[in-house]
C-alpha positions, 0 to 999 in steps of 0.5 A: 201414868208411866214417864218415858225417857229418851227422844222421839223420832221427830226430835232425832230427825230434826237434830240430824237435819240441823247437823247436816245443814251445818256440815254442808256449810262447814265443808264448803268453808274448809275447801274455800280456805284450802284454795285461798291458802294455795293461792297465797302460796302461788303468790309467794312463788311468783314473788320469788320468781320476780326476785330471780328475774330481777337478779338475772337482769342485774347480772345480764343487763337484760330480762329473759326474752319470750312470750307465754313462757311457763314457770318451768321453762323460765326456771330451767332455761334462765333462772336455774342455769344462772344460779338465780334459783336453786331448784324448780318450785313446787305448784301448791295445787299439785304438790309437784314441781311446776309442769307444762301441763299445769292448769291450776296455779300456773304461772306465765312469764311474758316479755315485751321487747318493744318497751322492755317490760315483763309480766308474771301472771299467776292463775287460780285453780280453774286456770283462767281467772287471774290471781296476780300480775307482777311486772317491772313497770 
């Protein structure tokens, strides 16, 4: 009897199926890691904004006033004007400067004039789940 070399069709299909299943898990983990890295970058931007807001307060003896101020407006109207921030930071999710229309990675500043407290809130990719809240409490 003659010996055949090579793989059967069934063996090849099983191996391809296993590789396909492994690829699905790998891709989902890679995409999740990218989002986590971008979320960490948003947190870093938030910490820089918090430092700039505190520097603004040290010099002006008051925090920027307003409700639901976007990162862009906070920077352009308060932090960059006074030299507390050199330039408008980039949104890690879009790769561009923060804009009013940002949903992914948006940062919102709120100041409560009743108690003199501010809150910086950062959001995840979906724009609704909170990523981090920083305040002067």
